[in-house]
N, C-alpha and C positions, 0 to 999 in steps of 0.2 A: 298690607291685605291685597292679595292678587286678584284681579278680576280674571275669570276664566270662561272660556268659550264653549260652544256645544259639545267639543270632543275634550273637554277638561283641559285645555292647553291655557296656561297663564300668559298674561300681557307682561312682557319683561323686558322687551327690546324695541326701542323706536328708531327706525332709520328715517333720516330727514334730508330730503333733496332740496338743495338751495337753489338750484337754476338747472334749466335743461340744456344750457350750452356746454360745448366742450372744445378744447383745442386740439383733439385727436378726432380722426375718422375711422375708427377700427371698424373692419367690414362686418364683424359679428354683432356690432351694436350701431353704429352710426355711419353706414356706408357713404362716402363721398357722392355717389351717383344720385342719392336722395337727399343728403343734407349739404346742399351746395351753397355758394354764395347768397342766392335768393331765396333759401328757406327761410319761412317765417317762424322764428322761434318766439316764445312767450315774451311779451312786453313787460316792463318793470311793474305797471300796474296790475297785470295778470298775476305775478308772482307775490306770494306771501312776503310781507315785511318781516323784518327780524323781530319786531314786537309780537307780531302775529305767531310766528314761529315759537317764540319764548312763552307765549301763552298756551299754546297747545302742549309744549314740552312740560309746562309747569303742572297743567292738569293731569298729563299722562304719568307723571311721577307720583302724583297723589293717589293714582290707581294702581301702582306696584312697578312701574317701568323703573329700572334702574340702570339700563344700558342706553346710551345715545350715541348713534353714529351719523356723522355728517357726509352726505355723498352729493353727486350731482346727477347727470353731467360731471363737470370738473369744478368741485366746490371753490377751488383756489382761485377761480375768475372772479369770485366774489371779494371785492377790495376791502370790505369791512367785516371780514369774517373774524378776525381777532376780537372785536367786541361782542359779537354773537357768542363765540367761544367762551368769553368771560361771563356772560349772563347765564349760559347754560351750565357752566361749572359751579356757579353760586346756587343752583338749584337744589334744595334739600332732597335726599334720596338718590342722587346720581352718582352710582359708584364707578362707572365706566364711561368715559367721552373719548371718543374716537373719530378719526377722519379717514375716509377712502379717496385716494388721489393717484393720478398717473404720475405725479412726482415732478413734472416739467416746472412748475412753479414754486416747488416747496423750499428748496434750499434757502432762499433770502428771508423767508417768513418762519422757518421751523422753530427758532428760538423764541420768537414773539408769541406764536401760537402756545408752545409749552408754557411760557410766563403767563399767559391768559388762562391756563387751566387746561388745555388739551393734554390727554394722558398718552394716547398711542396714535400711530398711524398704520395703515394699511396701504401698501404701494402695488399698483398693477404693473406688472412687467413681465410679459409673454416670453421673452427670449433674451439671451446675452449675444446672440449672434446679431450683428448690426443690420444685415440685410432683412433677417426674418423680423426683427423688432420694427425696422422701418416699414415693412410691408404690413404688419398687423396693426399698426397704429394709423394706417392710412398715409404713410408718407409724412407723418407730422412729428414723429418722436425722435429725440436725439439721446442715445443711450448713456453718452457721457454726463448729460445733464441730470439724468435719473439717477445714476450712480453717486453723483455729488449730492443729490436730494437725500439719499439712504444714509450718506456719511453726516450729513447736516442733522437730520433728524435723530440719528444716534447720538450724536455730540449734544443734542438738545434734551436728551433723556426721554424721547417719546418711543419707549421700547416696553416690550419686546416689539419690533417691526416685523410685520407680516407681509410676505411678498406673495401677491396673487398672480397665478399662472393659469390663463385659460389654455387647455391643451386641445389642439385641433388636429385630427389624423392628417398627415402628409402635408402639414402646415410648419408646425413647430414641435412635434413630438420627438423629433430626432435630436432637438437640441435641450431636452430636459435635463439629462444627467450632468451636462456641462454646467447648467445653471445651478443644479443641486451642489455640485463639487464646488463652485465658487462660493456659495453661502455656508456651506458645512463650517461650524467652528466660529461663526460671526456671532452667533446669539440670535440672529434674525431667523424667523420661521417661514419656510416656503410652504404654500399651500397650493397642491395641483387640483385644479377645478375642471370638471368635465364640461365640454362645450355644450351649452344649453339652448333650448328653443326659446329664447327670450324674445319678446315683441313678435313682429311678423315680418321683419325685413331681412333677416340674415340668411334666408333659404335653407334654413336648418334640416340636415338629414341625419338619421341614425348612424350612417356609416361614417360621419364625420367625428362620432363620438370615441375616444379611447378611454374604455371603462376603467375606472380606478384599480380593479383587481388586476388588469393587465399592465398598468403603470407600477403598481406595487410590486409584482413579480420582477419587473425589469429594474426597479431600484434595489430590491432585495439581492438580486444577482450580483450586484457591485458592492452594495454596503449591507451587512446584516441590520435587521430592524427589530425592534420589540414594540409590542403594542403599549400604548399609555392610556390612562383613564381620561375621560372627559374632564374638562375644566369646570364645567357647570351643565346642569340640566339644560338639554336643547341646542348644545353647541353643534354647529353644522360640520364641523371637520372631525374626520377620524383621525386621531392623533398616533404617530408612531415616533419613536426615538431611535437615533442610530445606537447600535450596541456598543460602539466605541466611544460614546459619550460626546459626539461632535454636534449633539442639538437635536431638534425635532423637525419633523415635516408632517403635514396634514393632507388629507384626501377629501374633497367636497364632491360627493357622487349623487348630486340630485337627479341624474337621469336613470342610472342603473340601480342605485339604493336610496331611494328618497327618504327623507326624514321628516315628512309632514306630521307625523304622530307626535313629535315633540317640538314644533315650530311655534316659538314664542313671540314673532316679529310681526310688528306692524310698520307701513311705510307710508310716509307723508310726502307726497309729490310737491314740486315746487310751486304748482298753482292751487295748492291746498286740498288735494283730493286724498282721503286716506284709504289705502289699500291693505288687506289682510292677507296677500299672498303676492309674491313676485311675478307670478303667472296671472294675475287677475285680469278679468276682462271689464270689471266695473269697481268703481270706488265710491266714496261718500264725500260729497262736497262740504268741507269745513270753512271754505273761503267766505261764502255768504253769510252764515251765522256769524263769523268772527267780525265782518264788516257791518253787521247789524248789532255789534256790541254785545255778543252774548256774554253772559256772566260765567264764572268758573264752574259753578254748580250745574248750569244748564249744558256746558261745554262736556262735563264730567258725564252727564246722563247721556249725552250723544256718543262720546267715545265708549262708555260701557256697553250702550245698546248695540253698536257697531261690533264690538268684540263677543258679547254674549250669543249674538246670531252666527258668528262666524263657524262654518263647517268646510272651508275649502280644503282640499287636499289634492291639488292639481298634479303634482308629480307622482303620486301614488296611483292616479288614475290614468296617467299618461303612459305608464310602464307598457311595453309591447305585449305582455301576458295578461294585460287586463282589457277585456273587450269594451267596456263602455265609454272609454275615451274617445272623444271626438274633437277635431279642430276647433278651436275658439279663437276670436279676435282678441289679442291680449295687449295689455298696456305696453309700450315701449320702455325699455329698460333705462334709456338715457332720461326718461322723466322721473323714474323712481329709484335710480342707483340699483346697486347690485345685492 
């Protein structure tokens, strides 16, 4: 039985941020100028423990959640990740257990994670041009290491692998076709994501966005595409298949074509805040009740109440043609994952 919100959207998908630290400094998420060596990240005691995360996930699955995604920051900085994956994989009702990572630490642990029950990985990779990639990772990324991670994940059966590409005008948009060309025929699914106004620190402007329809036209001019059905209700990517059978690509268009109406995702931050929107300005503190030994029934009541009251649709209100949008202070994406 799915818990449904004020707009009749079911709770289906829980994104779990394990920690707020990252080994990249992507300018659109954690610019080095702000997240420098003296920056105060969460302490271990401020972050949820694995037992606390498992408790929230167990209760969420009892309310209808069937998809769990582990994010960060960079989740592979958590050295005990395989044991958490094992615990999550054993929960009844979990049909899809996935991890989003920048891939730098993945190759050595891909098989271990697969053995623990991880089913899929999504790897963020904004360009196959080494200079562009290095710039977009804040000087931290090594392209060869990430490519090895993709191979290791594939060998471990963590498939289909999704490659997430944030497309920013005049930064990496000129390298998109080369990246698509590389991954055509590999079975990996590239998803082109419009540059979003996540958090308050990336200096987002509409003119940095390459609308998905513009990218689609560019891709179709090189390889004919045909539209594909959604895999499941609420899927964020619009799917297309190459007409020559060389795989599929997706477009995530949360700026120009928002999909709030079908959003079924909640996000648990590493410090125990539950958010019902990627662009939320406020969340609900679960850490305090967890540390006061809330039982499963009480936690289920809290989660249900949060979801039943949910009516947020930030991306629809943000659109340039909707007058009621106004600037809000939003939670930083590095705290709740993408």
